C-alpha positions, 0 to 999 in steps of 0.5 A: 131465868127471864132472859133465858125464857126471852131468848128461847121465845125469840129463837122459837119465833124465828124458827116458826117464821122460817118453817112457815116460809115457802122460800127458805133463805128469802129474808125471813130474818129481816125484821123491818120493811122493806126488807133485804130483798126488796130493799137490796134490789131497789138499791141496785135497779133504781139508780140503773133504771134512772140512768138508762132513762137519762141516757136514752133521752140524750140529744133533744133540747132540755125544754118541753117543746123539743121533748115533744118534737123528739117524741113525735119523731121517735116515739119508741125511744122517748117512751122507753126513756121516760118509762125507765126513768119512771120505773127507777124513780118508783123503785127508789122509795124502798132504796131510800127506806133502807138507806134511812134505816141504816142512817137512823141507827146512829143519826135518827134526826138526819134519817127522818128528815132526809128520808121523808124529804127524799120520798116526798120528792119521789112522789112529786117526780112521779106526779110529773111523770103522769103529766109527761105521759098525758103530754105524749098522748096529746102529741101522738093524737093531735101533734106536737104543736097542740101538745106544746100549746097545752103544756105551755098554757098549764105550765107553772099552774099551782098543784099540791106537789109544787110544795115538794119541789124543794124536798126533791133537791134537799132530801138527797143532801140531808141523806148524804150528810146523814150517810157521811156522819153515820158511816153508812158508806164506809170510812175515810175517803170512800165514805166522803166520795160516796156521800158526795156522789149521793148529794149530787142527786140534788143537781137532777133537773125537776119538773114536767118534760125535762130532758137530759143535761150534763148535770143529769148524767152527773147526778144519776151516775152519782146516785149509782156510785152511792147506792148500787154497792150498798144494794149488793151488800144488802143482798149478800147479807144473809143466806142465798136461796137454792136455785130452784127456789130462786127461779120459782120466786122470780117466775111468780114475780114476773107473772104477778107483774104481768097480770097486774099490768094487764088488769091495770091497762083494762081499767 
């Protein structure tokens, strides 16, 4: 009797949630954050934006003096490259959350350590992106030589995010081991290949004003091979909203992001 009542209560709660949702089919059946739509979208867009950023800055030398000179010569292209990279990096946190949650169903310790280190590593890369932005502003206002001197004088100075340098690299390896042992990427050869591709993210260079190397392309392509198919699977795992509902919600998200961007620029 109690199990029947529990089942009835659970069913009623799900029905109430669906009734309260203004957009039916938009992941109300998801019980964990970040959920189907944010998590699935991040799994797809995060690696692709990161790859766009890496490909857009192919050409100039890897180290920061050449990156600043490249910005002075072509500010639009370099701004787009670093902006795409930053956007992809930020979107990877919900992607890592979804991946770690799936690993955690059978390998909770690997999910905990891998997910934590990977997310803390993303914070560190975001910190580096802030320094990149300031250096580019210096290059725009005072020239690349002055910006290069400023970065060189501060290079290697200790900051809190220095502690997460190892986490930036190790988190992806631990997640890859967890994904392989839990079968998140599928059985057999496919699981091995996609797990190894995820681990290749440890090859992505870290630090301030780092350009693109062949290892950068390998690392981010590996990330896309590992995560994009998982993101598609997550997005398809549930009801699809009606086209009208989809258009309305996409419009609301675009308007909200634009408004937040304007308010943020105004300070």
